[in-house]
C-alpha positions in Angstrom: 76.0 117.0 106.7 73.4 120.2 105.7 74.0 118.9 102.7 72.8 115.2 102.9 70.3 116.5 105.0 68.6 118.4 101.9 68.9 115.6 99.8 67.4 113.2 102.1 64.0 115.8 102.8 64.2 116.0 98.6 64.1 112.5 97.8 62.0 111.3 100.6 59.6 114.3 99.2 60.0 112.5 95.7 59.3 108.9 96.9 56.5 110.2 99.0 55.1 111.3 96.2 55.4 108.4 94.0 53.9 106.6 97.1 50.6 108.7 97.3 49.9 109.0 93.7 50.3 104.9 93.1 48.3 104.6 96.7 45.4 107.1 95.1 45.4 105.2 91.9 44.6 101.5 93.4 42.4 103.0 95.9 40.4 104.8 93.1 40.5 101.9 91.0 38.9 100.1 94.0 36.3 102.2 94.9 35.0 102.8 91.4 36.0 106.1 91.2 34.0 107.0 94.1 36.2 110.2 95.9 34.5 110.8 99.3 35.8 109.9 102.4 38.9 107.9 101.0 41.5 109.8 102.3 39.2 109.0 106.1 39.0 105.6 105.3 42.4 104.5 104.0 44.4 107.4 105.9 46.1 104.8 108.2 47.3 102.8 105.4 48.4 106.0 103.9 50.5 106.9 107.1 51.8 103.2 107.5 53.0 103.0 103.8 55.2 107.0 104.6 56.0 105.3 107.8 57.8 102.7 105.9 59.0 104.6 103.5 60.5 107.4 105.5 62.2 104.3 107.7 63.6 102.5 104.8 64.8 106.1 103.1 66.8 106.8 106.4 68.0 103.8 106.9 69.6 103.8 103.2 71.0 107.7 104.1 72.7 106.6 106.8 74.5 103.3 105.1 75.3 104.9 101.8 75.5 108.3 102.9 79.7 108.3 101.9 78.4 107.0 98.4 75.5 109.6 98.0 77.6 112.4 98.7 80.4 111.3 96.6 79.4 112.9 93.1 78.4 116.1 94.8 82.0 116.5 96.2 83.5 115.6 93.1 80.9 118.0 90.9 80.6 114.6 88.6 77.7 115.9 86.4 76.9 116.6 82.9 75.5 119.5 80.9 73.1 119.7 78.0 72.0 122.8 76.1 68.7 123.2 74.3 67.9 125.8 71.1 67.0 128.3 73.6 71.2 128.1 75.0 69.4 127.1 78.4 71.9 124.6 80.1 70.4 121.7 82.4 72.8 120.0 84.6 72.2 116.2 84.9 74.1 115.0 88.2 75.2 111.7 88.5 73.3 109.5 91.0 74.4 106.4 93.3 72.4 103.9 92.2 73.4 100.8 94.6 75.9 99.1 96.5 76.8 94.7 95.8 78.0 93.5 99.0 79.0 90.4 97.4 80.8 92.0 95.0 81.8 95.5 96.9 80.8 97.7 93.9 79.3 101.2 94.2 77.3 102.2 90.6 77.0 105.3 89.7 74.6 106.4 87.3 73.8 109.9 85.4 70.7 110.6 82.9 72.1 111.8 79.9 75.9 110.1 79.9 78.8 108.8 82.3 82.5 110.2 82.1 84.8 107.3 83.1 87.7 109.6 82.6 86.2 112.4 85.0 86.4 109.3 87.8 89.6 108.0 86.9 91.1 112.2 87.6 89.6 111.3 90.8 90.6 108.1 91.8 92.5 109.7 94.8 89.7 111.6 95.6 87.5 108.9 96.1 89.9 107.2 98.2 90.3 109.7 100.4 85.9 110.7 100.6 85.5 106.8 101.0 87.6 106.9 103.8 90.0 104.3 102.7 93.5 107.0 102.1 95.5 105.2 105.1 94.5 101.5 103.8 97.3 100.4 101.3 95.6 97.1 101.1 92.5 98.9 99.4 92.4 99.0 95.6 90.0 100.5 93.3 88.5 99.0 89.9 86.4 101.8 87.6 84.8 100.2 84.6 81.9 101.6 82.8 78.5 99.7 83.4 75.6 99.0 80.6 75.2 102.8 79.0 75.4 105.2 81.4 76.6 103.8 84.6 80.2 103.3 86.6 81.0 100.7 88.5 83.6 101.2 91.0 84.6 98.1 92.2 86.6 98.4 96.0 89.0 94.8 96.7 92.1 94.0 98.9 95.4 93.3 97.8 97.5 92.0 101.0 100.6 93.9 101.4 102.7 91.2 102.8 101.7 87.1 103.1 103.7 84.1 103.4 104.5 81.2 100.5 102.3 78.4 101.1 103.3 74.9 99.1 99.3 74.7 98.2 99.7 77.3 95.8 101.1 74.8 93.5 98.8 73.1 91.2 98.8 70.8 88.4 99.4 72.5 84.8 99.3 75.6 86.1 101.6 78.6 87.1 100.9 80.7 90.1 102.0 83.9 89.7 100.5 85.4 92.8 97.6 86.9 94.1 95.2 89.4 92.5 91.8 90.9 93.4 90.0 87.5 93.0 92.5 85.1 95.2 95.1 83.2 93.5 96.0 83.9 90.2 97.6 81.5 87.9 98.9 80.8 84.2 97.4 77.9 82.7 100.1 75.7 80.6 99.1 76.1 77.3 98.5 79.8 77.7 102.4 80.3 78.5 104.9 82.9 76.2 107.9 84.1 76.1 108.3 86.3 79.0 110.5 89.9 80.7 110.1 90.5 84.1 111.5 93.6 85.5 112.1 95.8 88.2 114.8 97.6 90.7 116.6 95.8 93.0 114.5 95.1 96.1 111.5 95.2 94.4 110.8 91.5 94.5 112.3 89.6 91.3 114.3 87.5 92.8 111.2 86.4 95.1 109.3 86.4 91.6 112.0 84.1 90.1 112.2 81.3 92.6 108.5 80.9 92.9 108.0 80.7 89.2 110.9 78.1 89.5 108.8 76.3 92.1 105.9 76.1 89.9 107.7 74.8 87.0 109.6 72.5 89.3 105.9 71.1 90.4 105.2 70.4 86.7 108.4 69.0 85.4 106.6 65.8 84.1 105.4 68.6 81.2 108.7 70.1 80.8 111.1 68.1 78.5 114.0 70.5 80.5 114.6 73.2 82.1 117.8 75.7 82.0 119.2 78.1 84.1 121.4 81.2 83.4 122.8 83.3 85.7 126.3 84.8 84.7 126.5 86.1 88.6 126.4 82.3 89.6 124.0 82.7 92.6 120.2 82.8 92.4 120.2 80.1 90.3 122.8 77.7 91.2 120.9 76.1 93.7 118.5 74.4 91.6 121.4 71.5 90.5 118.4 68.7 89.8 117.7 66.1 87.5 116.1 67.3 84.1 117.6 70.9 84.4 120.9 72.4 83.7 122.7 75.2 85.2 124.8 77.9 83.0 127.0 80.6 84.6 129.5 81.0 81.5 129.1 83.5 78.2 130.6 80.3 76.0 127.9 77.9 77.8 125.5 80.5 77.1 126.2 80.7 73.3 126.2 76.5 73.3 123.4 76.5 75.1 120.7 79.1 73.1 122.2 77.8 70.1 120.7 74.3 71.1 117.9 75.6 71.7 117.2 77.4 68.6 117.8 74.3 66.8 115.6 72.2 69.0 112.7 74.8 68.0 113.4 74.2 64.4 113.4 70.3 64.5 110.2 71.1 66.2 108.9 73.1 63.6 109.9 70.3 60.9 107.6 67.6 62.7 105.0 70.2 62.8 104.7 70.6 58.9 105.3 66.8 58.6 102.2 66.6 60.8 100.5 69.8 59.7 100.0 70.3 62.9 100.4 74.6 64.2 101.4 74.1 67.7 104.2 71.1 69.0 102.2 68.4 71.2 104.9 67.4 72.9 106.8 68.9 76.5 107.9 72.1 76.9 111.9 72.9 77.0 111.9 76.7 79.2 115.3 78.9 79.9 115.3 81.0 82.6 117.8 84.3 82.5 118.4 86.1 85.6 119.6 89.6 85.2 120.1 89.7 81.2 121.9 93.0 81.4 125.3 91.1 82.6 125.5 89.6 79.0 125.6 93.0 77.5 128.0 94.4 80.4 130.6 92.0 79.1 133.4 94.2 77.6 135.5 91.5 76.0 136.1 92.6 71.9 136.8 88.4 71.4 133.1 88.0 72.5 131.8 90.2 70.5 130.0 88.0 68.1 129.0 85.4 70.6 126.9 88.3 72.4 125.4 89.0 69.2 124.9 85.4 68.2 123.2 85.3 71.5 120.6 88.1 70.8 120.3 86.9 67.7 118.8 83.3 69.1 117.3 85.0 72.1 115.1 86.9 69.4 114.5 84.3 67.3 113.1 81.8 70.3 110.9 85.2 71.5 109.3 85.3 67.6 108.9 81.7 67.2 108.9 79.6 70.5 105.8 79.2 71.7 104.1 77.5 68.7 107.1 75.1 69.3 107.3 75.3 73.1 110.4 76.5 73.4 109.9 80.0 76.0 112.7 81.9 77.6 111.9 84.0 80.9 114.4 87.0 80.5 114.7 89.2 83.9 116.6 92.2 84.1 116.8 95.5 86.0 116.2 97.8 83.4 114.5 97.0 79.8 116.3 99.9 77.9 118.8 99.4 74.8 121.8 99.3 77.5 120.9 95.7 78.4 118.8 94.2 76.2 117.7 94.8 72.6 114.8 96.4 71.1 113.9 93.5 69.1 114.2 90.9 71.7 111.9 93.1 73.9 109.6 93.7 71.2 109.1 89.6 70.5 108.7 88.6 74.6 104.8 88.8 74.4 104.3 88.5 78.4 105.7 91.6 81.1 105.9 91.7 84.9 106.6 95.2 85.9 107.6 95.6 89.4 108.4 98.7 91.3 110.5 101.1 89.2 111.2 104.7 88.9 112.0 104.2 85.4 109.4 105.4 83.3 111.5 103.9 80.0 110.7 100.2 82.6 107.2 101.0 82.7 106.3 102.3 79.3 107.4 99.3 77.5 106.4 96.5 79.7 102.8 97.9 80.4 102.2 101.2 78.6 101.1 104.5 79.5 100.1 106.0 82.4 96.9 106.4 82.0 96.8 102.6 81.3 98.2 102.1 84.8 96.0 104.3 86.9 93.0 102.1 85.6 94.6 99.3 87.4 96.0 100.5 90.4 96.1 103.9 92.5 99.6 103.3 93.7 102.0 104.7 91.6 104.9 101.9 90.3 107.5 103.8 91.9 105.5 104.0 95.6 104.7 99.5 94.8 105.9 97.8 98.0 108.0 94.8 97.7 106.2 91.8 95.4 103.7 93.9 94.0 103.3 93.8 89.9 101.4 94.2 87.0 101.0 91.4 84.8 100.4 91.9 81.3 99.0 88.7 79.2 101.2 87.8 76.3 98.0 86.0 74.5 95.3 89.0 75.4 97.4 92.0 76.5 95.0 92.1 79.9 96.7 93.5 82.7 96.4 92.5 86.5 97.7 93.4 89.6 99.2 91.4 90.9 100.6 90.4 94.9 103.6 87.8 95.1 104.4 86.3 98.7 107.3 86.4 100.3 109.9 83.6 100.2 112.2 84.2 103.2 115.7 82.1 103.0 114.8 79.5 105.0 111.6 78.6 103.2 113.8 79.0 99.9 116.2 76.4 101.3 113.1 73.8 102.9 111.3 74.3 99.2 114.9 73.4 97.2 115.6 70.2 99.8 111.5 69.2 99.0 112.5 69.8 95.1 115.6 67.6 95.5 113.9 64.6 97.4 110.8 64.9 95.2 112.8 64.8 91.7 116.2 63.2 92.4 114.6 60.0 94.2 
């Protein structure tokens, strides 16, 4: 508190000095240089102006005291040495708080150190009083040349599904810092989603299917592969196919590859870079169940499946033939490296596997810029989405889908699609 008072006194003295110098210059100009009795004549004006500044500075310090003290508490400064080896310290200073965007701005006269703020993210959360509020997230970005912008935003831990989230020609992926987050159909790419058991992977999968079924008029055919035969077997609707046998998976992916090649032939004839028709989309739940089949007779079948998936991942987007793969693990025992590198977009839910984290999103430093929560500590439904086209990374929270909600949505689409 004493340190804040000292800062206030220093700031007030500086503001008063600027005010008095400005008033004296104006009065001196008005009075044509006459200095006699100036103070007595304008003393009340000076006192009023000084009082206004005092009140304004007092309100400012009371309202933003947490932000003003933050650079001092974290020792955020830059040092410069002159030729005589005398050093000068330039401390970061609070500039303003944008209430509309909930963004705090700090500036340093010399240079700003973004890395220092990222390293101190947990301390910043603690000093601002949000340590126990798991909904609060920080976004730290460089702003202008010598400024840092810290944006505070809320991302709900849990919320319920609503059919209003369905949108024409868009996939609903969850809620981001800006609200409901949508991926336009035109920007869809082949994708990988990984997360440990209980992370919310099945929730997300069902939610994606709702968006796809809502937009089925833009999809030529929707294929579901689930060798466990549980999650996706419920979606037996018109214009959809469900497969739970390895031989049928082989046939399906071979047909998809042939369809892709056929579309490329059409594109060549018409000199088109992308296919103008409807999408073909294949969703594979727990791809690791294919790799764990130990029947030696199926070795060639499994290799053919992997090769077709790699080919679809490499070239499918231009032909609008896409595959979405879901897996608890994305190591070599579950999915081939060649396939993983050709699935452009990725979704990372809660995972303790550093291999999952590195291959889905990137280095720990990149994740720390996105969220203050470790991936292994994510709540159910929390995930990071990496855009397959722009490589933009977005923190998302997906809604909770109870069993009754899932059943009602399936009945809704059964009536809607099979009518």
